[in-house]
RODO-2510 file (C-alpha; in nm, 4 decimals, decimal comma):
residues 461
     n   res          X          Y          Z
     1     m    -1,6314    -3,6982    -0,1445
     2     k    -1,6853    -3,3813     0,0631
     3     l    -1,4303    -3,1474     0,2089
     4     n    -1,5204    -3,0352     0,5606
     5     l    -1,4582    -2,6616     0,5824
     6     t    -1,5571    -2,6287     0,9474
     7     p    -1,1949    -2,5789     1,0698
     8     l    -1,1342    -2,3163     0,8009
     9     f    -1,4453    -2,1165     0,8802
    10     a    -1,3957    -2,1550     1,2544
    11     a    -1,0459    -2,0136     1,2213
    12     l    -1,1738    -1,7225     1,0181
    13     l    -1,4396    -1,6485     1,2763
    14     l    -1,2436    -1,6982     1,5962
    15     a    -0,8966    -1,5680     1,5116
    16     g    -0,8399    -1,2315     1,6680
    17     c    -1,2060    -1,1872     1,7708
    18     a    -1,1746    -1,1743     2,1472
    19     s    -1,5362    -1,2246     2,2451
    20     a    -1,7222    -1,4908     2,4350
    21     g    -1,9676    -1,5486     2,1498
    22     t    -1,9284    -1,8780     1,9706
    23     v    -2,0683    -2,0321     1,6548
    24     d    -2,2116    -2,3812     1,6412
    25     p    -1,9828    -2,5785     1,4028
    26     a    -2,2870    -2,7677     1,2758
    27     q    -2,4181    -2,4419     1,1321
    28     l    -2,1038    -2,3801     0,9274
    29     p    -2,1129    -2,4912     0,5614
    30     q    -1,9335    -2,7815     0,4050
    31     a    -1,8050    -2,7568     0,0500
    32     p    -1,7753    -3,0477    -0,1944
    33     a    -1,4314    -3,1381    -0,3191
    34     a    -1,5190    -3,0375    -0,6778
    35     y    -1,8053    -2,9067    -0,8893
    36     k    -2,0012    -3,1875    -1,0483
    37     a    -2,0373    -2,9992    -1,3784
    38     a    -1,6786    -2,8701    -1,4011
    39     s    -1,4267    -2,9924    -1,6550
    40     a    -1,0513    -2,9557    -1,6260
    41     n    -0,8890    -2,6877    -1,8383
    42     d    -0,5727    -2,4827    -1,8438
    43     a    -0,7386    -2,1437    -1,8822
    44     p    -0,5660    -1,8665    -1,6871
    45     a    -0,7343    -1,7134    -1,3864
    46     l    -0,9345    -1,4005    -1,4582
    47     t    -0,8004    -1,0652    -1,3441
    48     a    -0,9909    -0,7876    -1,1721
    49     s    -1,0960    -0,6559    -1,5169
    50     w    -1,2679    -0,9838    -1,5931
    51     w    -1,4601    -0,8478    -1,8932
    52     q    -1,1453    -0,7780    -2,0973
    53     p    -1,1075    -1,1384    -2,2256
    54     f    -1,4313    -1,0753    -2,4219
    55     a    -1,2096    -0,8485    -2,6383
    56     d    -1,4818    -0,5931    -2,7082
    57     p    -1,3784    -0,2241    -2,6836
    58     v    -1,7408    -0,1129    -2,6610
    59     l    -1,7970    -0,3391    -2,3599
    60     d    -1,4794    -0,2036    -2,1989
    61     d    -1,6080     0,1521    -2,2434
    62     l    -1,9539     0,0729    -2,1066
    63     v    -1,8176    -0,0944    -1,7938
    64     g    -1,5848     0,1987    -1,7302
    65     r    -1,8708     0,4458    -1,7602
    66     a    -2,0876     0,2384    -1,5275
    67     m    -1,8159     0,2253    -1,2616
    68     a    -1,7904     0,6044    -1,2739
    69     a    -2,1606     0,6924    -1,2541
    70     n    -2,3766     0,3961    -1,1493
    71     t    -2,6033     0,4968    -0,8624
    72     s    -2,6034     0,1540    -0,6955
    73     v    -2,2240     0,1642    -0,6729
    74     q    -2,2396     0,5189    -0,5405
    75     a    -2,4944     0,4149    -0,2766
    76     a    -2,2701     0,1258    -0,1660
    77     a    -1,9757     0,3659    -0,1450
    78     n    -2,1863     0,5987     0,0685
    79     r    -2,2736     0,3159     0,3076
    80     l    -1,9021     0,2399     0,3350
    81     a    -1,8337     0,6033     0,4211
    82     q    -2,0980     0,5859     0,6950
    83     a    -1,9402     0,2691     0,8374
    84     r    -1,5977     0,4325     0,8396
    85     a    -1,7403     0,7321     1,0222
    86     a    -1,8944     0,5005     1,2822
    87     l    -1,5575     0,3283     1,3227
    88     g    -1,3980     0,6658     1,3843
    89     g    -1,6452     0,7272     1,6648
    90     a    -1,5782     0,3845     1,8184
    91     e    -1,2026     0,4411     1,8088
    92     a    -1,2395     0,7893     1,9604
    93     s    -1,4319     0,6492     2,2585
    94     r    -1,1201     0,4533     2,3619
    95     l    -0,9073     0,7693     2,3869
    96     p    -0,8964     1,0276     2,6665
    97     q    -1,1497     1,3068     2,6248
    98     l    -1,0257     1,6631     2,6827
    99     g    -1,2547     1,9631     2,6993
   100     a    -1,2489     2,3296     2,7962
   101     s    -1,5068     2,5228     2,9939
   102     a    -1,5718     2,8838     3,0855
   103     g    -1,8486     3,0572     3,2749
   104     a    -1,9658     3,3541     3,4770
   105     g    -2,2175     3,3795     3,7617
   106     r    -2,3239     3,5794     4,0631
   107     a    -2,3250     3,4589     4,4191
   108     a    -2,3943     3,6322     4,7512
   109     d    -2,3088     3,5597     5,1138
   110     p    -2,5677     3,6431     5,3819
   111     g    -2,5425     4,0139     5,4582
   112     a    -2,2934     4,0722     5,1775
   113     r    -2,3390     4,2201     4,8335
   114     g    -2,3351     3,9725     4,5432
   115     a    -2,0223     3,9513     4,3253
   116     t    -1,9654     3,8164     3,9785
   117     q    -1,7417     3,5115     3,9632
   118     y    -1,5572     3,4058     3,6451
   119     s    -1,4255     3,0571     3,5844
   120     a    -1,2237     2,8783     3,3167
   121     g    -1,0641     2,5375     3,3060
   122     l    -0,9785     2,2115     3,1318
   123     n    -1,1545     1,8789     3,1925
   124     l    -0,9999     1,5387     3,1230
   125     a    -1,1886     1,2094     3,1310
   126     y    -1,0787     0,8577     3,0434
   127     e    -1,2899     0,5433     3,0699
   128     l    -1,1086     0,2294     3,1814
   129     d    -1,2225    -0,0544     2,9549
   130     l    -1,2442    -0,3190     3,2276
   131     g    -1,4714    -0,5631     3,0486
   132     g    -1,3452    -0,4931     2,6978
   133     r    -1,6704    -0,3259     2,5896
   134     l    -1,4986    -0,0450     2,4031
   135     l    -1,2584    -0,2869     2,2361
   136     h    -1,5441    -0,5102     2,1234
   137     e    -1,7354    -0,2101     1,9910
   138     r    -1,4302    -0,0965     1,7994
   139     n    -1,3753    -0,4480     1,6600
   140     a    -1,7392    -0,4770     1,5559
   141     s    -1,7230    -0,1380     1,3813
   142     s    -1,4004    -0,2393     1,2080
   143     l    -1,5676    -0,5568     1,0810
   144     d    -1,8654    -0,3500     0,9667
   145     v    -1,6259    -0,1406     0,7595
   146     r    -1,4702    -0,4543     0,6129
   147     a    -1,8140    -0,5909     0,5270
   148     r    -1,9081    -0,2633     0,3578
   149     e    -1,5847    -0,2721     0,1581
   150     q    -1,6699    -0,6212     0,0390
   151     l    -2,0313    -0,5259    -0,0327
   152     l    -1,9034    -0,2345    -0,2402
   153     a    -1,6907    -0,4809    -0,4374
   154     d    -1,9996    -0,7004    -0,4777
   155     a    -2,2065    -0,4036    -0,5978
   156     r    -1,9405    -0,3235    -0,8554
   157     l    -1,9296    -0,6852    -0,9698
   158     l    -2,3085    -0,7001    -0,9994
   159     v    -2,3211    -0,3814    -1,2068
   160     q    -2,0339    -0,4996    -1,4269
   161     a    -2,2103    -0,8312    -1,4857
   162     n    -2,5424    -0,6593    -1,5616
   163     v    -2,3740    -0,4237    -1,8075
   164     a    -2,2038    -0,7172    -1,9798
   165     r    -2,5245    -0,9179    -1,9919
   166     g    -2,7279    -0,6261    -2,1208
   167     y    -2,4714    -0,5387    -2,3851
   168     l    -2,4287    -0,8984    -2,5033
   169     a    -2,8057    -0,9466    -2,5144
   170     l    -2,8346    -0,6329    -2,7250
   171     r    -2,5685    -0,7525    -2,9669
   172     a    -2,7410    -1,0907    -2,9952
   173     l    -3,0687    -0,9107    -3,0604
   174     d    -2,9056    -0,7044    -3,3351
   175     a    -2,7921    -1,0270    -3,5016
   176     e    -3,1417    -1,1740    -3,4675
   177     r    -3,2921    -0,8586    -3,6151
   178     d    -3,0624    -0,8975    -3,9148
   179     i    -3,1827    -1,2539    -3,9643
   180     v    -3,5496    -1,1549    -3,9443
   181     r    -3,4982    -0,8570    -4,1749
   182     g    -3,3204    -1,0847    -4,4199
   183     t    -3,6197    -1,3148    -4,4102
   184     v    -3,8515    -1,0170    -4,4656
   185     a    -3,6480    -0,9249    -4,7724
   186     a    -3,6682    -1,2841    -4,8977
   187     y    -4,0465    -1,2887    -4,8496
   188     a    -4,0715    -0,9565    -5,0294
   189     e    -3,8835    -1,1088    -5,3224
   190     t    -4,1097    -1,4155    -5,3145
   191     l    -4,4162    -1,1895    -5,3030
   192     a    -4,2947    -0,9977    -5,6082
   193     l    -4,2467    -1,3262    -5,7947
   194     t    -4,5859    -1,4564    -5,6835
   195     e    -4,7604    -1,1335    -5,7871
   196     k    -4,5969    -1,1616    -6,1274
   197     r    -4,7227    -1,5174    -6,1622
   198     a    -5,0665    -1,4161    -6,0380
   199     r    -5,0936    -1,1523    -6,3087
   200     a    -5,0012    -1,4188    -6,5594
   201     g    -5,2625    -1,6492    -6,4133
   202     d    -5,0098    -1,9123    -6,3044
   203     v    -5,0944    -1,9041    -5,9316
   204     a    -5,4158    -1,8707    -5,7362
   205     d    -5,5105    -1,5787    -5,5111
   206     l    -5,4711    -1,8136    -5,2137
   207     d    -5,0982    -1,8459    -5,2855
   208     l    -5,0676    -1,4701    -5,3041
   209     a    -5,2480    -1,4283    -4,9703
   210     r    -5,0193    -1,6826    -4,8057
   211     v    -4,7034    -1,4971    -4,9081
   212     r    -4,8501    -1,1661    -4,7940
   213     t    -4,9371    -1,3236    -4,4589
   214     e    -4,5843    -1,4527    -4,4083
   215     l    -4,4346    -1,1171    -4,5074
   216     a    -4,6583    -0,9213    -4,2687
   217     a    -4,5976    -1,1659    -3,9827
   218     n    -4,2215    -1,1333    -4,0148
   219     e    -4,2433    -0,7561    -4,0427
   220     a    -4,4377    -0,7572    -3,7160
   221     e    -4,1718    -0,9779    -3,5595
   222     a    -3,9024    -0,7337    -3,6726
   223     f    -4,0886    -0,4491    -3,4990
   224     a    -4,1174    -0,6619    -3,1818
   225     l    -3,7391    -0,7087    -3,1841
   226     d    -3,6958    -0,3336    -3,2319
   227     r    -3,9073    -0,2758    -2,9227
   228     r    -3,7034    -0,5255    -2,7241
   229     r    -3,3822    -0,3556    -2,8358
   230     l    -3,5123    -0,0222    -2,7141
   231     e    -3,5799    -0,1739    -2,3709
   232     l    -3,2290    -0,3181    -2,3518
   233     e    -3,0768     0,0131    -2,4571
   234     t    -3,2639     0,2136    -2,1937
   235     a    -3,1768    -0,0467    -1,9267
   236     l    -2,8091    -0,0036    -2,0155
   237     a    -2,8486     0,3734    -1,9807
   238     v    -2,9714     0,3313    -1,6228
   239     l    -2,6769     0,1050    -1,5400
   240     l    -2,4416     0,3691    -1,6784
   241     g    -2,6091     0,6414    -1,4736
   242     e    -2,7084     0,8300    -1,7879
   243     p    -3,0465     0,9643    -1,9074
   244     a    -3,2128     0,7095    -2,1349
   245     s    -3,3102     0,9867    -2,3768
   246     n    -2,9441     1,0701    -2,4419
   247     f    -2,8053     0,7171    -2,4697
   248     r    -2,7561     0,5520    -2,8071
   249     l    -2,5725     0,2325    -2,8980
   250     a    -2,5467     0,1826    -3,2714
   251     p    -2,5878    -0,1693    -3,4133
   252     t    -2,2576    -0,3314    -3,5062
   253     p    -2,1559    -0,6860    -3,6044
   254     w    -2,1373    -0,9243    -3,3085
   255     t    -1,7682    -1,0161    -3,2882
   256     t    -1,7305    -1,0455    -2,9099
   257     a    -1,5015    -1,3303    -2,8047
   258     l    -1,6298    -1,6054    -2,5760
   259     p    -1,3664    -1,6760    -2,3067
   260     t    -1,3239    -1,9993    -2,1156
   261     v    -1,3642    -1,9543    -1,7412
   262     p    -1,1768    -2,1778    -1,4921
   263     a    -1,4101    -2,2943    -1,2184
   264     g    -1,1478    -2,3727    -0,9554
   265     l    -1,2539    -2,5482    -0,6342
   266     p    -1,5676    -2,4891    -0,4246
   267     s    -1,3494    -2,4250    -0,1200
   268     e    -1,2078    -2,1172    -0,2959
   269     l    -1,5450    -1,9409    -0,3147
   270     l    -1,4947    -1,7741     0,0221
   271     q    -1,1847    -1,5988    -0,1092
   272     r    -1,3379    -1,5230    -0,4475
   273     r    -1,6889    -1,3963    -0,3838
   274     p    -1,7197    -1,0552    -0,2183
   275     d    -2,0725    -1,1279    -0,0930
   276     l    -1,9464    -1,4354     0,0937
   277     a    -1,6558    -1,2360     0,2321
   278     a    -1,9039    -0,9708     0,3488
   279     a    -2,1250    -1,2341     0,5113
   280     s    -1,8193    -1,3703     0,6940
   281     s    -1,7299    -1,0216     0,8199
   282     q    -2,0877    -0,9642     0,9326
   283     l    -2,0783    -1,2934     1,1197
   284     q    -1,7572    -1,1899     1,2958
   285     a    -1,9103    -0,8503     1,3792
   286     a    -2,2109    -1,0243     1,5371
   287     q    -1,9663    -1,2328     1,7381
   288     a    -1,7907    -0,9179     1,8623
   289     r    -2,1237    -0,7654     1,9645
   290     v    -2,1865    -1,0613     2,1930
   291     g    -1,8752    -0,9451     2,3756
   292     v    -2,0152    -0,5917     2,3912
   293     a    -2,3339    -0,7192     2,5528
   294     q    -2,1465    -0,9394     2,7994
   295     a    -1,9191    -0,6500     2,8987
   296     a    -2,2274    -0,4656     3,0283
   297     w    -2,2003    -0,6837     3,3432
   298     w    -1,8694    -0,5186     3,4290
   299     p    -1,8614    -0,1949     3,6297
   300     s    -1,8058     0,1332     3,4484
   301     l    -1,4902     0,3029     3,5746
   302     a    -1,3684     0,6443     3,4610
   303     l    -1,0778     0,8666     3,5639
   304     t    -1,1440     1,2397     3,5675
   305     a    -0,9228     1,5419     3,6174
   306     q    -0,9880     1,9106     3,5998
   307     g    -0,7931     2,2294     3,6459
   308     g    -0,8507     2,5997     3,5986
   309     g    -0,9208     2,9182     3,7831
   310     v    -1,2028     3,1079     3,9580
   311     s    -1,1904     3,4836     4,0182
   312     s    -1,4077     3,7886     4,0341
   313     q    -1,1819     3,9465     3,7717
   314     v    -1,1263     3,7947     3,4297
   315     s    -0,7678     3,9203     3,4341
   316     d    -0,6969     3,7242     3,7522
   317     l    -0,8063     3,3832     3,6185
   318     l    -0,4539     3,2812     3,5214
   319     r    -0,2902     3,3865     3,8495
   320     s    -0,1731     3,1145     4,0806
   321     g    -0,3970     3,2316     4,3631
   322     a    -0,7049     3,1738     4,1501
   323     s    -0,6154     2,8227     4,0318
   324     t    -0,8162     2,5135     4,1214
   325     w    -0,7654     2,1473     4,0374
   326     g    -0,9059     1,8102     4,1168
   327     v    -0,8917     1,4426     4,0249
   328     g    -1,1548     1,1798     4,0651
   329     l    -1,2557     0,8235     4,0029
   330     l    -1,6139     0,7489     3,8997
   331     a    -1,7496     0,3966     3,9256
   332     a    -2,0952     0,2712     3,8337
   333     l    -2,2450    -0,0764     3,8536
   334     p    -2,6151    -0,1429     3,8037
   335     i    -2,7441    -0,3633     4,0853
   336     f    -3,0902    -0,4310     3,9555
   337     d    -3,1915    -0,3614     3,5942
   338     g    -3,4932    -0,5885     3,5578
   339     g    -3,3016    -0,8330     3,3336
   340     r    -3,1979    -0,5725     3,0767
   341     r    -2,8345    -0,6833     3,0526
   342     e    -2,9277    -1,0500     3,0300
   343     a    -3,1769    -0,9680     2,7564
   344     g    -2,9044    -0,7766     2,5730
   345     v    -2,6726    -1,0771     2,5834
   346     n    -2,9486    -1,3095     2,4639
   347     a    -3,0357    -1,0723     2,1804
   348     a    -2,6706    -1,0514     2,0714
   349     k    -2,6379    -1,4307     2,0758
   350     a    -2,9582    -1,4662     1,8744
   351     q    -2,8209    -1,2208     1,6211
   352     l    -2,5005    -1,4254     1,6044
   353     d    -2,7018    -1,7420     1,5379
   354     g    -2,8979    -1,5600     1,2674
   355     s    -2,5787    -1,4370     1,1020
   356     s    -2,4391    -1,7904     1,1066
   357     i    -2,7515    -1,9260     0,9376
   358     a    -2,7452    -1,6443     0,6819
   359     f    -2,3806    -1,7178     0,6058
   360     r    -2,4542    -2,0851     0,5522
   361     e    -2,7451    -2,0042     0,3226
   362     q    -2,5308    -1,7597     0,1249
   363     f    -2,2627    -2,0223     0,0763
   364     l    -2,5126    -2,2845    -0,0408
   365     l    -2,6650    -2,0381    -0,2874
   366     a    -2,3169    -1,9547    -0,4151
   367     l    -2,2500    -2,3235    -0,4855
   368     k    -2,5853    -2,3475    -0,6628
   369     d    -2,5040    -2,0453    -0,8802
   370     v    -2,1759    -2,1977    -0,9932
   371     e    -2,3264    -2,5404    -1,0608
   372     d    -2,6150    -2,3864    -1,2574
   373     q    -2,3855    -2,1903    -1,4870
   374     l    -2,1330    -2,4732    -1,5320
   375     g    -2,4124    -2,7145    -1,6181
   376     a    -2,5703    -2,4623    -1,8533
   377     l    -2,2448    -2,4098    -2,0421
   378     t    -2,1940    -2,7831    -2,0854
   379     l    -2,5470    -2,8400    -2,2146
   380     l    -2,5465    -2,5267    -2,4300
   381     q    -2,2309    -2,6468    -2,6019
   382     a    -2,4059    -2,9689    -2,7052
   383     q    -2,7246    -2,7831    -2,7946
   384     g    -2,5295    -2,5364    -3,0086
   385     e    -2,3681    -2,8170    -3,2059
   386     a    -2,7087    -2,9719    -3,2730
   387     n    -2,8473    -2,6333    -3,3763
   388     s    -2,5610    -2,5839    -3,6203
   389     r    -2,6469    -2,9112    -3,7910
   390     a    -3,0121    -2,8104    -3,8038
   391     v    -2,9308    -2,4711    -3,9569
   392     s    -2,7128    -2,6322    -4,2208
   393     a    -2,9813    -2,8838    -4,3153
   394     a    -3,2569    -2,6227    -4,3159
   395     g    -3,0503    -2,3949    -4,5413
   396     q    -2,9925    -2,6751    -4,7880
   397     a    -3,3639    -2,7615    -4,7866
   398     l    -3,4554    -2,3971    -4,8533
   399     r    -3,2160    -2,3677    -5,1447
   400     l    -3,3556    -2,6819    -5,3020
   401     s    -3,7163    -2,5743    -5,2452
   402     d    -3,6532    -2,2276    -5,3886
   403     t    -3,4968    -2,3727    -5,7036
   404     r    -3,7781    -2,6230    -5,7485
   405     y    -4,0425    -2,3573    -5,6871
   406     r    -3,8918    -2,1214    -5,9438
   407     n    -3,8948    -2,4085    -6,1910
   408     g    -4,2566    -2,4880    -6,1031
   409     l    -4,1739    -2,8307    -5,9617
   410     v    -4,3107    -2,7825    -5,6065
   411     s    -4,5972    -2,5932    -5,4514
   412     q    -4,5663    -2,2619    -5,2753
   413     l    -4,6483    -2,4306    -4,9433
   414     e    -4,3273    -2,6317    -4,9590
   415     l    -4,1206    -2,3168    -5,0178
   416     l    -4,2890    -2,1265    -4,7350
   417     d    -4,2449    -2,4189    -4,5000
   418     a    -3,8730    -2,4458    -4,5871
   419     r    -3,8239    -2,0737    -4,5275
   420     r    -4,0028    -2,0882    -4,1925
   421     s    -3,7885    -2,3834    -4,0895
   422     e    -3,4640    -2,2070    -4,1791
   423     l    -3,5667    -1,8906    -3,9951
   424     a    -3,6689    -2,0833    -3,6829
   425     n    -3,3452    -2,2807    -3,6751
   426     k    -3,1273    -1,9753    -3,7344
   427     r    -3,2965    -1,7880    -3,4537
   428     a    -3,2739    -2,0884    -3,2245
   429     a    -2,9008    -2,1237    -3,2943
   430     l    -2,8475    -1,7545    -3,2300
   431     q    -3,0398    -1,7717    -2,9049
   432     v    -2,8270    -2,0643    -2,7897
   433     r    -2,5141    -1,8658    -2,8732
   434     s    -2,6513    -1,5730    -2,6748
   435     a    -2,7281    -1,8057    -2,3844
   436     q    -2,3647    -1,9244    -2,3876
   437     y    -2,2454    -1,5660    -2,3405
   438     q    -2,5018    -1,5053    -2,0676
   439     a    -2,4001    -1,8247    -1,8864
   440     t    -2,0316    -1,7295    -1,9140
   441     v    -2,0966    -1,3920    -1,7531
   442     g    -2,3172    -1,5673    -1,4974
   443     l    -2,0369    -1,8089    -1,4132
   444     i    -1,7879    -1,5254    -1,3709
   445     r    -2,0368    -1,3493    -1,1445
   446     a    -2,0983    -1,6704    -0,9469
   447     l    -1,7248    -1,7276    -0,9012
   448     g    -1,6658    -1,3743    -0,7782
   449     g    -1,5525    -1,1969    -1,0935
   450     g    -1,2226    -1,0194    -1,0355
   451     w    -1,1525    -1,2236    -0,7277
   452     s    -0,7873    -1,1227    -0,7170
   453     e    -0,9081    -0,8048    -0,5436
   454     v    -1,1224    -0,9742    -0,2811
   455     g    -1,0458    -1,2170    -0,0037
   456     v    -1,1493    -1,2919     0,3503
   457     k    -0,9133    -1,1361     0,6020
   458     l    -0,8647    -1,2655     0,9520
   459     a    -1,0070    -1,0579     1,2309
   460     g    -0,6697    -1,0170     1,4018
   461     r    -0,5756    -0,6678     1,5091
***
């Protein structure tokens, strides 16, 4: 069953946006009634600080540092400041404009000697917004500001999610490095035992070479994990806005909690996700700009007034005999513009259509993101349970093989094979656990993170 969201989106787009531009309802998205991979739960809704349920003080500190110094967040904040400045200009154009002037010049009558004339005055101008052009421009600028506010929230959410993912991946890698180093230590112990037996003539050189091969291969794997950890650490430094050379994150046990995330309903995504809210505001702004283009067909009408004084003496400028004043009405209407205004309207409508398509695409991608992460969490849960059984069985097989090998009951190949199997299953289980954390952060990101801060506002003034 599908829930038709066309009335909802139409209301969001049309309410308070007094322009002649319209959106084709067929281009607006429809949301399903529920996520196909969601399961009911009673988990509380996440707050704006969505990372706190992971109960990791180090993660809390890293996110706080990123919010203070991340360059992507700073760039988004700068774009918001630019949009607010543009809104200030649009609002100022609707107010009367008052200016002062002063000047001096020489003029001469025929047969008379030239004299210097001084002037000073005030000029007042006010444009009558007959077609609503100034109002539409102000509304479009206001919606631009709203979109930039929502894009700033989205930039923050993206950085928070990337910090959480990078940190959790690093902690998972530390745990994997411990497993591999433990295996290296076990191979070193096996090598010592094999060398002792080789000196006694109990094992062949081939057995000794096999153990040395396994030891060296796992040492190389440990170095590969060290290299990967370095890459994750430097990536975190960039997210925190800090020099990679100065950033260190010491290995610690991985005790981060894994919270349960409520999926909610697909129809709530518009209120939750800041990128969808921004796309909605951009769509409304494109709608307002259709009104700006259509208002170009109206005549331009401005009231003007001026007053001041003109005198040959600066000291006489303020005397009543030197005062001048005037009022006027200026009207302008292009008669023939070669189709420029019509082209402007068509361009604005095309931009509106493009914004509508972009909004629909964004909404569909948002649904896909949520479904992907919900499905991943469900499958990873089952995969993790299977991995746990495999790790348990592989550990038991290794213990039995080690005992039998020490007692000379099995060959070295059986012991090495059991150790390889345990290592592979432990690493696989750890990687599944890491994937569960990554999918949880991905789901929070897909749902809008701290969505209590973000919501679509109507365009009413």
